[in-house]
C-alpha positions in Angstrom: 0.2 0.1 0.2 1.6 4.0 -0.9 1.4 6.1 1.3 -1.0 9.1 -0.5 -1.9 11.7 2.5 0.7 11.9 5.1 -0.5 15.1 8.3 2.7 16.3 9.4 2.1 17.7 13.1 4.4 20.0 14.4 4.4 23.6 16.3 7.3 25.7 15.1 5.8 26.7 11.5 9.2 27.4 9.5 10.1 23.3 10.3 5.8 22.2 8.9 6.8 24.3 6.2 9.7 22.9 5.6 8.5 19.3 6.2 5.2 20.1 3.7 7.7 21.6 1.2 9.6 18.9 1.5 6.6 15.5 1.1 5.3 17.5 -1.6 7.9 18.2 -4.0 8.4 14.4 -3.5 4.4 13.4 -4.7 2.9 13.5 -0.9 -0.3 14.8 -0.3 1.1 16.5 2.4 -1.6 18.4 6.1 -0.7 20.3 8.5 -1.3 20.6 11.8 0.2 22.8 15.0 -1.7 21.7 17.8 -3.0 17.9 19.1 -6.2 19.2 18.6 -6.0 20.1 15.1 -4.4 16.5 14.5 -6.6 14.7 15.8 -9.5 16.9 14.0 -7.9 16.7 10.7 -6.5 12.5 11.4 -10.5 12.1 11.7 -11.9 14.0 8.2 -8.6 13.6 6.3 -7.7 9.6 7.5 -4.1 9.7 6.7 -1.8 7.2 5.8 0.3 8.8 7.9 0.9 10.9 10.5 4.8 12.4 11.9 4.3 13.8 15.5 5.7 16.0 17.1 5.8 14.9 20.9 5.8 18.2 22.8 3.3 20.0 21.4 0.8 22.6 22.9 -2.8 20.9 23.7 -1.6 17.7 23.7 1.5 16.1 23.9 2.2 13.9 21.4 1.8 10.4 23.1 -1.5 12.0 24.2 -2.6 12.3 20.9 -2.0 8.5 19.9 -3.5 7.0 23.1 -6.6 8.6 21.7 -6.7 8.6 17.7 -5.3 4.6 18.8 
């Protein structure tokens, strides 16, 4: 199964934009979030095949995000 849609969760805008740019350059569809609550909503509505998440993000940390999503 090929990965087509990636969710990047990073609170630092510069890093988030760099990751998005490079992944899109490689042909991936990328959606982004800057906090855990937004990431959770996007995970449910967009159904990404891969999620790249920072552990230390606002609203809920990456570990809590994974527990809820799972």
